[in-house]
TORLO-794637 format. One record per residue (C-alpha): residue in one letter; x, y, z. Coordinates in Angstrom, 2 decimals, always signed. Layout:
N
<bator residuo="A" east="X" north="Y" up="Z"/>
...
END
This chain:
291
<bator residuo="M" east="-13.52" north="-37.60" up="-34.26"/>
<bator residuo="W" east="-16.08" north="-35.11" up="-35.39"/>
<bator residuo="N" east="-17.51" north="-35.03" up="-31.85"/>
<bator residuo="Y" east="-14.26" north="-33.58" up="-30.54"/>
<bator residuo="F" east="-14.21" north="-31.04" up="-33.36"/>
<bator residuo="L" east="-17.77" north="-29.96" up="-32.53"/>
<bator residuo="L" east="-16.89" north="-29.64" up="-28.82"/>
<bator residuo="F" east="-13.89" north="-27.51" up="-29.78"/>
<bator residuo="I" east="-16.08" north="-25.19" up="-31.83"/>
<bator residuo="I" east="-18.55" north="-24.85" up="-28.95"/>
<bator residuo="F" east="-15.70" north="-24.09" up="-26.57"/>
<bator residuo="L" east="-14.39" north="-21.30" up="-28.85"/>
<bator residuo="L" east="-17.89" north="-19.83" up="-29.16"/>
<bator residuo="V" east="-18.42" north="-19.81" up="-25.38"/>
<bator residuo="A" east="-14.97" north="-18.27" up="-24.85"/>
<bator residuo="Y" east="-15.68" north="-15.54" up="-27.40"/>
<bator residuo="I" east="-19.01" north="-14.65" up="-25.75"/>
<bator residuo="W" east="-17.37" north="-14.55" up="-22.32"/>
<bator residuo="V" east="-14.55" north="-12.28" up="-23.49"/>
<bator residuo="K" east="-17.00" north="-10.04" up="-25.37"/>
<bator residuo="H" east="-19.00" north="-9.40" up="-22.20"/>
<bator residuo="R" east="-16.11" north="-9.21" up="-19.74"/>
<bator residuo="V" east="-13.59" north="-7.13" up="-21.67"/>
<bator residuo="E" east="-14.24" north="-3.57" up="-22.83"/>
<bator residuo="F" east="-12.94" north="-2.71" up="-26.30"/>
<bator residuo="F" east="-12.40" north="+0.79" up="-27.62"/>
<bator residuo="E" east="-12.63" north="+1.93" up="-31.21"/>
<bator residuo="D" east="-9.39" north="+2.92" up="-32.89"/>
<bator residuo="H" east="-10.36" north="+6.59" up="-33.27"/>
<bator residuo="Y" east="-11.38" north="+6.88" up="-29.59"/>
<bator residuo="P" east="-8.18" north="+7.21" up="-27.53"/>
<bator residuo="G" east="-7.87" north="+6.25" up="-23.89"/>
<bator residuo="Y" east="-7.93" north="+8.84" up="-21.12"/>
<bator residuo="N" east="-4.15" north="+8.73" up="-20.73"/>
<bator residuo="S" east="-3.31" north="+8.62" up="-24.42"/>
<bator residuo="T" east="-1.15" north="+11.33" up="-26.01"/>
<bator residuo="L" east="-3.40" north="+13.19" up="-28.43"/>
<bator residuo="Q" east="-2.07" north="+14.12" up="-31.85"/>
<bator residuo="Y" east="-2.49" north="+17.89" up="-32.24"/>
<bator residuo="S" east="-0.30" north="+18.35" up="-35.33"/>
<bator residuo="N" east="-0.04" north="+16.69" up="-38.69"/>
<bator residuo="A" east="+2.63" north="+14.00" up="-38.74"/>
<bator residuo="G" east="+3.27" north="+14.67" up="-42.44"/>
<bator residuo="E" east="+1.74" north="+15.52" up="-45.79"/>
<bator residuo="K" east="+0.04" north="+12.16" up="-46.32"/>
<bator residuo="L" east="-3.71" north="+11.88" up="-45.90"/>
<bator residuo="Y" east="-3.45" north="+9.34" up="-43.10"/>
<bator residuo="E" east="-1.11" north="+11.68" up="-41.18"/>
<bator residuo="R" east="-3.74" north="+14.40" up="-40.59"/>
<bator residuo="H" east="-4.68" north="+14.89" up="-36.96"/>
<bator residuo="P" east="-8.31" north="+14.75" up="-35.77"/>
<bator residuo="V" east="-10.11" north="+17.81" up="-34.41"/>
<bator residuo="Y" east="-10.56" north="+17.26" up="-30.68"/>
<bator residuo="S" east="-11.46" north="+20.78" up="-29.55"/>
<bator residuo="T" east="-14.98" north="+21.32" up="-30.93"/>
<bator residuo="I" east="-17.97" north="+22.20" up="-28.77"/>
<bator residuo="Q" east="-21.62" north="+21.78" up="-29.69"/>
<bator residuo="E" east="-22.91" north="+24.98" up="-28.07"/>
<bator residuo="D" east="-23.86" north="+27.69" up="-30.55"/>
<bator residuo="L" east="-22.54" north="+31.23" up="-30.05"/>
<bator residuo="K" east="-25.16" north="+33.93" up="-30.36"/>
<bator residuo="L" east="-23.81" north="+37.48" up="-30.27"/>
<bator residuo="K" east="-26.08" north="+40.40" up="-29.50"/>
<bator residuo="Y" east="-24.62" north="+42.90" up="-31.97"/>
<bator residuo="K" east="-24.47" north="+41.56" up="-35.52"/>
<bator residuo="K" east="-22.30" north="+44.43" up="-36.78"/>
<bator residuo="A" east="-19.63" north="+44.04" up="-34.10"/>
<bator residuo="Y" east="-16.09" north="+43.31" up="-35.28"/>
<bator residuo="N" east="-16.08" north="+39.88" up="-33.61"/>
<bator residuo="Y" east="-19.44" north="+38.73" up="-34.98"/>
<bator residuo="E" east="-19.62" north="+35.42" up="-36.85"/>
<bator residuo="L" east="-22.69" north="+33.73" up="-38.28"/>
<bator residuo="E" east="-24.61" north="+31.49" up="-35.89"/>
<bator residuo="N" east="-24.72" north="+27.78" up="-36.67"/>
<bator residuo="E" east="-28.18" north="+27.95" up="-38.20"/>
<bator residuo="A" east="-27.23" north="+30.82" up="-40.50"/>
<bator residuo="Y" east="-23.90" north="+29.15" up="-41.30"/>
<bator residuo="Q" east="-25.69" north="+25.92" up="-42.19"/>
<bator residuo="K" east="-28.02" north="+27.82" up="-44.50"/>
<bator residuo="A" east="-25.02" north="+29.51" up="-46.12"/>
<bator residuo="L" east="-23.48" north="+26.10" up="-46.79"/>
<bator residuo="V" east="-26.69" north="+24.83" up="-48.39"/>
<bator residuo="D" east="-27.09" north="+27.95" up="-50.55"/>
<bator residuo="T" east="-23.43" north="+28.06" up="-51.57"/>
<bator residuo="F" east="-23.11" north="+24.45" up="-52.67"/>
<bator residuo="Q" east="-26.74" north="+24.05" up="-53.81"/>
<bator residuo="I" east="-27.12" north="+20.96" up="-51.65"/>
<bator residuo="K" east="-30.01" north="+18.73" up="-52.63"/>
<bator residuo="K" east="-29.95" north="+15.51" up="-50.67"/>
<bator residuo="S" east="-30.42" north="+12.45" up="-52.84"/>
<bator residuo="C" east="-30.22" north="+8.72" up="-52.30"/>
<bator residuo="I" east="-27.14" north="+6.77" up="-53.33"/>
<bator residuo="N" east="-27.50" north="+3.33" up="-54.84"/>
<bator residuo="D" east="-25.18" north="+1.20" up="-52.71"/>
<bator residuo="K" east="-24.95" north="-1.42" up="-55.45"/>
<bator residuo="D" east="-22.92" north="+0.98" up="-57.61"/>
<bator residuo="W" east="-20.38" north="+1.75" up="-54.91"/>
<bator residuo="S" east="-17.82" north="-0.17" up="-52.92"/>
<bator residuo="I" east="-17.91" north="-0.49" up="-49.16"/>
<bator residuo="V" east="-16.89" north="+2.50" up="-47.04"/>
<bator residuo="E" east="-13.12" north="+2.39" up="-46.71"/>
<bator residuo="P" east="-11.29" north="+4.36" up="-44.00"/>
<bator residuo="V" east="-8.11" north="+6.27" up="-44.79"/>
<bator residuo="S" east="-5.10" north="+3.96" up="-44.54"/>
<bator residuo="L" east="-1.50" north="+3.73" up="-45.66"/>
<bator residuo="T" east="-2.56" north="+2.55" up="-49.12"/>
<bator residuo="V" east="-4.90" north="+5.16" up="-50.55"/>
<bator residuo="N" east="-5.67" north="+5.12" up="-54.24"/>
<bator residuo="P" east="-3.72" north="+7.97" up="-55.92"/>
<bator residuo="L" east="-6.88" north="+9.06" up="-57.72"/>
<bator residuo="V" east="-8.65" north="+9.38" up="-54.38"/>
<bator residuo="E" east="-5.91" north="+11.65" up="-53.09"/>
<bator residuo="E" east="-6.04" north="+13.75" up="-56.26"/>
<bator residuo="A" east="-9.82" north="+14.05" up="-56.03"/>
<bator residuo="Y" east="-9.63" north="+14.98" up="-52.34"/>
<bator residuo="R" east="-7.08" north="+17.75" up="-52.82"/>
<bator residuo="F" east="-9.10" north="+19.23" up="-55.68"/>
<bator residuo="T" east="-12.24" north="+19.03" up="-53.52"/>
<bator residuo="V" east="-10.65" north="+21.01" up="-50.67"/>
<bator residuo="E" east="-9.55" north="+23.73" up="-53.09"/>
<bator residuo="Y" east="-13.04" north="+23.76" up="-54.59"/>
<bator residuo="I" east="-14.67" north="+24.15" up="-51.16"/>
<bator residuo="E" east="-12.40" north="+27.03" up="-50.15"/>
<bator residuo="G" east="-12.90" north="+28.81" up="-53.46"/>
<bator residuo="K" east="-16.70" north="+28.55" up="-53.27"/>
<bator residuo="V" east="-16.82" north="+29.77" up="-49.67"/>
<bator residuo="K" east="-14.63" north="+32.78" up="-50.46"/>
<bator residuo="T" east="-16.76" north="+33.98" up="-53.36"/>
<bator residuo="S" east="-20.21" north="+33.19" up="-51.95"/>
<bator residuo="D" east="-22.58" north="+36.03" up="-51.07"/>
<bator residuo="A" east="-24.26" north="+33.74" up="-48.53"/>
<bator residuo="F" east="-21.28" north="+34.02" up="-46.17"/>
<bator residuo="Q" east="-21.15" north="+37.82" up="-46.11"/>
<bator residuo="L" east="-21.62" north="+39.48" up="-42.74"/>
<bator residuo="P" east="-24.04" north="+42.34" up="-42.06"/>
<bator residuo="D" east="-21.18" north="+44.88" up="-41.90"/>
<bator residuo="R" east="-19.34" north="+43.58" up="-45.01"/>
<bator residuo="V" east="-22.05" north="+43.69" up="-47.64"/>
<bator residuo="S" east="-19.75" north="+45.06" up="-50.37"/>
<bator residuo="I" east="-16.86" north="+42.64" up="-49.89"/>
<bator residuo="Q" east="-15.76" north="+40.69" up="-52.97"/>
<bator residuo="L" east="-13.81" north="+37.89" up="-51.28"/>
<bator residuo="N" east="-14.84" north="+36.50" up="-47.90"/>
<bator residuo="P" east="-11.70" north="+36.27" up="-45.71"/>
<bator residuo="I" east="-12.44" north="+32.61" up="-44.94"/>
<bator residuo="Q" east="-9.79" north="+29.94" up="-45.23"/>
<bator residuo="V" east="-9.60" north="+26.19" up="-44.70"/>
<bator residuo="V" east="-7.16" north="+26.02" up="-41.81"/>
<bator residuo="H" east="-7.42" north="+22.24" up="-41.46"/>
<bator residuo="D" east="-8.84" north="+19.41" up="-43.55"/>
<bator residuo="R" east="-9.06" north="+15.68" up="-43.04"/>
<bator residuo="L" east="-10.33" north="+12.83" up="-45.20"/>
<bator residuo="I" east="-12.20" north="+10.35" up="-43.01"/>
<bator residuo="S" east="-13.44" north="+7.69" up="-45.46"/>
<bator residuo="Y" east="-14.31" north="+7.15" up="-49.10"/>
<bator residuo="Q" east="-16.17" north="+4.90" up="-51.53"/>
<bator residuo="L" east="-15.23" north="+3.93" up="-55.08"/>
<bator residuo="H" east="-17.65" north="+3.60" up="-57.97"/>
<bator residuo="K" east="-17.55" north="+0.12" up="-59.45"/>
<bator residuo="K" east="-17.62" north="+1.20" up="-63.11"/>
<bator residuo="I" east="-16.41" north="+4.80" up="-63.54"/>
<bator residuo="P" east="-13.64" north="+6.89" up="-61.89"/>
<bator residuo="S" east="-15.89" north="+8.51" up="-59.31"/>
<bator residuo="F" east="-15.61" north="+8.71" up="-55.52"/>
<bator residuo="I" east="-17.73" north="+9.62" up="-52.52"/>
<bator residuo="L" east="-15.57" north="+11.40" up="-49.96"/>
<bator residuo="N" east="-16.41" north="+11.92" up="-46.29"/>
<bator residuo="L" east="-14.26" north="+14.74" up="-44.97"/>
<bator residuo="E" east="-13.95" north="+17.38" up="-42.29"/>
<bator residuo="V" east="-12.78" north="+20.97" up="-42.73"/>
<bator residuo="V" east="-12.24" north="+23.81" up="-40.26"/>
<bator residuo="L" east="-13.36" north="+27.14" up="-41.74"/>
<bator residuo="Y" east="-11.95" north="+30.25" up="-40.10"/>
<bator residuo="R" east="-12.84" north="+33.85" up="-40.95"/>
<bator residuo="E" east="-9.95" north="+36.24" up="-40.41"/>
<bator residuo="A" east="-9.98" north="+38.28" up="-37.16"/>
<bator residuo="K" east="-12.84" north="+36.29" up="-35.57"/>
<bator residuo="Y" east="-12.80" north="+34.56" up="-32.19"/>
<bator residuo="H" east="-13.86" north="+31.11" up="-33.35"/>
<bator residuo="A" east="-14.01" north="+28.82" up="-36.37"/>
<bator residuo="K" east="-16.52" north="+26.26" up="-37.60"/>
<bator residuo="A" east="-15.77" north="+22.53" up="-37.87"/>
<bator residuo="I" east="-17.72" north="+21.33" up="-40.91"/>
<bator residuo="G" east="-18.43" north="+17.76" up="-41.97"/>
<bator residuo="M" east="-19.15" north="+17.04" up="-45.63"/>
<bator residuo="T" east="-20.08" north="+14.22" up="-47.99"/>
<bator residuo="V" east="-18.84" north="+15.02" up="-51.48"/>
<bator residuo="K" east="-19.06" north="+13.25" up="-54.82"/>
<bator residuo="A" east="-15.98" north="+13.77" up="-57.02"/>
<bator residuo="E" east="-16.12" north="+12.46" up="-60.59"/>
<bator residuo="K" east="-13.19" north="+12.39" up="-62.99"/>
<bator residuo="T" east="-13.69" north="+14.45" up="-66.15"/>
<bator residuo="K" east="-11.60" north="+15.14" up="-69.21"/>
<bator residuo="G" east="-10.29" north="+18.44" up="-67.85"/>
<bator residuo="G" east="-10.09" north="+17.62" up="-64.15"/>
<bator residuo="W" east="-12.77" north="+16.86" up="-61.58"/>
<bator residuo="S" east="-16.46" north="+17.56" up="-61.18"/>
<bator residuo="V" east="-17.38" north="+18.12" up="-57.53"/>
<bator residuo="Q" east="-20.87" north="+17.91" up="-56.03"/>
<bator residuo="V" east="-21.50" north="+18.44" up="-52.32"/>
<bator residuo="L" east="-24.14" north="+15.92" up="-51.28"/>
<bator residuo="D" east="-24.44" north="+16.97" up="-47.64"/>
<bator residuo="A" east="-22.82" north="+19.35" up="-45.16"/>
<bator residuo="W" east="-23.27" north="+19.85" up="-41.45"/>
<bator residuo="I" east="-21.65" north="+21.67" up="-38.53"/>
<bator residuo="N" east="-19.75" north="+19.44" up="-36.12"/>
<bator residuo="G" east="-19.10" north="+22.25" up="-33.66"/>
<bator residuo="V" east="-17.20" north="+25.43" up="-32.88"/>
<bator residuo="V" east="-13.44" north="+25.76" up="-32.47"/>
<bator residuo="F" east="-12.38" north="+28.58" up="-30.15"/>
<bator residuo="E" east="-9.58" north="+31.06" up="-30.78"/>
<bator residuo="D" east="-7.16" north="+29.48" up="-28.29"/>
<bator residuo="Q" east="-7.26" north="+26.30" up="-30.39"/>
<bator residuo="L" east="-6.76" north="+28.06" up="-33.73"/>
<bator residuo="A" east="-3.01" north="+28.16" up="-33.09"/>
<bator residuo="L" east="-3.05" north="+24.41" up="-33.64"/>
<bator residuo="F" east="-3.97" north="+24.99" up="-37.27"/>
<bator residuo="P" east="-1.94" north="+26.75" up="-40.00"/>
<bator residuo="V" east="-3.76" north="+30.10" up="-40.14"/>
<bator residuo="V" east="-2.41" north="+32.22" up="-42.99"/>
<bator residuo="G" east="-2.07" north="+35.89" up="-42.08"/>
<bator residuo="N" east="-2.50" north="+37.11" up="-45.66"/>
<bator residuo="D" east="-5.04" north="+35.98" up="-48.20"/>
<bator residuo="V" east="-3.12" north="+33.87" up="-50.70"/>
<bator residuo="L" east="-5.75" north="+34.52" up="-53.37"/>
<bator residuo="N" east="-5.43" north="+38.29" up="-53.13"/>
<bator residuo="T" east="-2.78" north="+39.33" up="-55.68"/>
<bator residuo="N" east="-3.76" north="+43.00" up="-55.97"/>
<bator residuo="Q" east="-0.34" north="+44.55" up="-55.39"/>
<bator residuo="N" east="+0.34" north="+48.25" up="-55.74"/>
<bator residuo="L" east="+3.39" north="+48.41" up="-58.00"/>
<bator residuo="S" east="+3.27" north="+52.18" up="-58.67"/>
<bator residuo="N" east="+6.19" north="+54.45" up="-57.83"/>
<bator residuo="A" east="+6.32" north="+55.93" up="-54.37"/>
<bator residuo="T" east="+5.03" north="+59.50" up="-54.03"/>
<bator residuo="F" east="+6.12" north="+62.01" up="-51.41"/>
<bator residuo="P" east="+3.69" north="+64.49" up="-49.88"/>
<bator residuo="E" east="+4.28" north="+68.21" up="-49.92"/>
<bator residuo="P" east="+5.48" north="+69.87" up="-46.68"/>
<bator residuo="K" east="+2.71" north="+70.65" up="-44.24"/>
<bator residuo="F" east="+4.00" north="+74.17" up="-43.53"/>
<bator residuo="P" east="+5.64" north="+75.61" up="-46.69"/>
<bator residuo="Q" east="+5.99" north="+79.07" up="-45.11"/>
<bator residuo="R" east="+8.39" north="+77.62" up="-42.53"/>
<bator residuo="L" east="+10.75" north="+75.92" up="-44.99"/>
<bator residuo="Q" east="+13.57" north="+78.27" up="-44.04"/>
<bator residuo="D" east="+13.41" north="+77.04" up="-40.44"/>
<bator residuo="V" east="+13.20" north="+73.30" up="-41.30"/>
<bator residuo="R" east="+16.41" north="+71.42" up="-41.85"/>
<bator residuo="F" east="+17.07" north="+68.33" up="-44.00"/>
<bator residuo="P" east="+15.52" north="+65.89" up="-44.72"/>
<bator residuo="E" east="+11.89" north="+66.97" up="-44.27"/>
<bator residuo="Y" east="+11.60" north="+69.61" up="-46.99"/>
<bator residuo="C" east="+13.95" north="+67.89" up="-49.48"/>
<bator residuo="A" east="+11.07" north="+65.71" up="-50.70"/>
<bator residuo="S" east="+9.28" north="+68.78" up="-52.06"/>
<bator residuo="N" east="+9.43" north="+69.97" up="-55.66"/>
<bator residuo="N" east="+8.89" north="+73.61" up="-54.63"/>
<bator residuo="L" east="+12.46" north="+74.45" up="-53.64"/>
<bator residuo="D" east="+14.54" north="+77.43" up="-54.60"/>
<bator residuo="K" east="+18.12" north="+77.11" up="-55.79"/>
<bator residuo="N" east="+19.68" north="+77.54" up="-52.36"/>
<bator residuo="Q" east="+17.45" north="+74.83" up="-50.87"/>
<bator residuo="Q" east="+18.27" north="+72.47" up="-53.73"/>
<bator residuo="I" east="+21.99" north="+73.04" up="-53.18"/>
<bator residuo="Q" east="+21.65" north="+72.32" up="-49.44"/>
<bator residuo="C" east="+19.77" north="+69.09" up="-50.17"/>
<bator residuo="V" east="+22.41" north="+67.96" up="-52.68"/>
<bator residuo="Q" east="+25.19" north="+68.64" up="-50.22"/>
<bator residuo="A" east="+23.36" north="+66.68" up="-47.50"/>
<bator residuo="I" east="+22.65" north="+63.66" up="-49.70"/>
<bator residuo="D" east="+25.24" north="+61.23" up="-50.99"/>
<bator residuo="L" east="+25.72" north="+62.29" up="-54.61"/>
<bator residuo="R" east="+26.14" north="+58.69" up="-55.69"/>
<bator residuo="S" east="+22.48" north="+58.03" up="-54.95"/>
<bator residuo="L" east="+21.28" north="+60.87" up="-57.23"/>
<bator residuo="P" east="+20.85" north="+60.91" up="-61.02"/>
<bator residuo="D" east="+23.95" north="+62.10" up="-62.87"/>
<bator residuo="E" east="+22.00" north="+64.74" up="-64.77"/>
<bator residuo="F" east="+20.80" north="+66.31" up="-61.53"/>
<bator residuo="V" east="+24.28" north="+66.34" up="-59.99"/>
<bator residuo="Q" east="+25.87" north="+67.90" up="-63.07"/>
<bator residuo="E" east="+23.19" north="+70.58" up="-63.16"/>
<bator residuo="M" east="+23.82" north="+71.45" up="-59.52"/>
<bator residuo="R" east="+27.55" north="+71.64" up="-60.02"/>
<bator residuo="K" east="+27.08" north="+74.29" up="-62.74"/>
<bator residuo="N" east="+25.62" north="+76.57" up="-60.10"/>
<bator residuo="P" east="+28.28" north="+79.08" up="-58.94"/>
<bator residuo="N" east="+27.04" north="+78.82" up="-55.35"/>
<bator residuo="Y" east="+27.74" north="+75.08" up="-55.22"/>
<bator residuo="V" east="+30.58" north="+74.23" up="-52.83"/>
END
């Protein structure tokens, strides 16, 4: 009986080798030539983020470094990443960590929390780093760089403490430039009493994303971190030609404070009295020339 079982095992092994050599298999993240590519996020979940298909490896080197469309070359951008995050490559003891797990439908809630904090940390560090300043913006306080797209690729869990190693990809775009940078990162996020401690272990440039592809990502027109709003009262300038006030009709000269009584009366008559302060209207009505 065992002879038939052994023959069956040999038959399965030969069939597997034949299929392996005769049939071409594709990885899950490598779509076929006629597949419909996902260019937008299907939802807010981590597994619903779309990949970045539109990167190119060629570096862009502009001649004039103070031109309005200048962005750091890949080498300078890489150095800025290293200086900003103080990257010091170190070995990781695989015995302390689980296997590399891809993003799936069942992601640990702590992993998702650590990832979202990590993305905010990366954007905050890039905005305030002097290493990312351009030659013509040496006095800027906040770099107008935003994370227009982010994607968690895989992660590892520490076997003893709440700590994770995250492999992610972010697209960094500087406002008003013609291209963005697709950055790959390996980050260690460790749970602390007050939140998370983030350490960037490695960072590299996957490629350049051109301006025609930036519409695929949620570029924010205004800097969400800039809350410097001017809440002061509106001021009106004085007339440019005060000697010609007699020849100028309402409403140009009514914004001036240098008006005689007749001009004030004409302005009051031209403006809806309900929109003026009561004290001003009563004072004007005391004037015998008021109609």
